[in-house]
ZAMARGU-4260 file (C-alpha; in steps of 0.2 Angstrom, whole numbers, plus 5000, padded with zeros to 4 digits):
<rodrens>
0) 4858/5213/4931 | 4869/5203/4918 | 4884/5207/4928 | 4878/5199/4942 | 4872/5183/4932
5) 4888/5183/4922 | 4899/5185/4939 | 4888/5171/4948 | 4891/5160/4932 | 4909/5163/4932
10) 4911/5159/4951 | 4900/5143/4949 | 4913/5138/4935 | 4928/5142/4945 | 4921/5131/4959
15) 4917/5117/4948 | 4935/5118/4941 | 4944/5118/4958 | 4932/5102/4963 | 4937/5093/4947
20) 4955/5097/4951 | 4953/5091/4969 | 4946/5076/4962 | 4960/5072/4949 | 4973/5074/4963
25) 4965/5063/4976 | 4964/5050/4962 | 4981/5051/4957 | 4986/5049/4976 | 4975/5034/4977
30) 4983/5026/4962 | 5001/5030/4968 | 4997/5022/4985 | 4990/5006/4976 | 5004/5006/4964
35) 5017/5008/4979 | 5007/4994/4988 | 5007/4982/4973 | 5026/4985/4971 | 5029/4982/4989
40) 5020/4966/4989 | 5029/4960/4973 | 5045/4964/4980 | 5041/4954/4997 | 5033/4939/4989
45) 5051/4929/4986 | 5056/4934/5004 | 5041/4927/5011 | 5044/4911/5000 | 5061/4910/5005
50) 5056/4912/5023 | 5042/4899/5021 | 5056/4887/5014 | 5067/4888/5028 | 5055/4886/5042
55) 5056/4867/5042 | 5074/4868/5043 | 5073/4879/5059 | 5059/4869/5066 | 5070/4854/5065
60) 5086/4863/5072 | 5075/4868/5087 | 5069/4851/5089 | 5085/4843/5088 | 5093/4857/5100
65) 5078/4852/5113 | 5082/4833/5110 | 5100/4837/5115 | 5097/4846/5130 | 5084/4833/5135
70) 5097/4820/5133 | 5108/4831/5145 | 5120/4836/5131
</rodrens>
């Protein structure tokens, strides 16, 4: 009887360790994903600011080209 109880306890302990290990791995993967997203966002910010700063220039060029076309030139 003791052997059955002991083997059952060992099996439960092993299962609990597997679950804890899986949880740690999933948390580590989630942390990596968040860090990668933060890094990508940090890199993308200056690019977005540069594009936004250039938008009025591009719009002015398009407007000038349209005015030239409308004027027949």
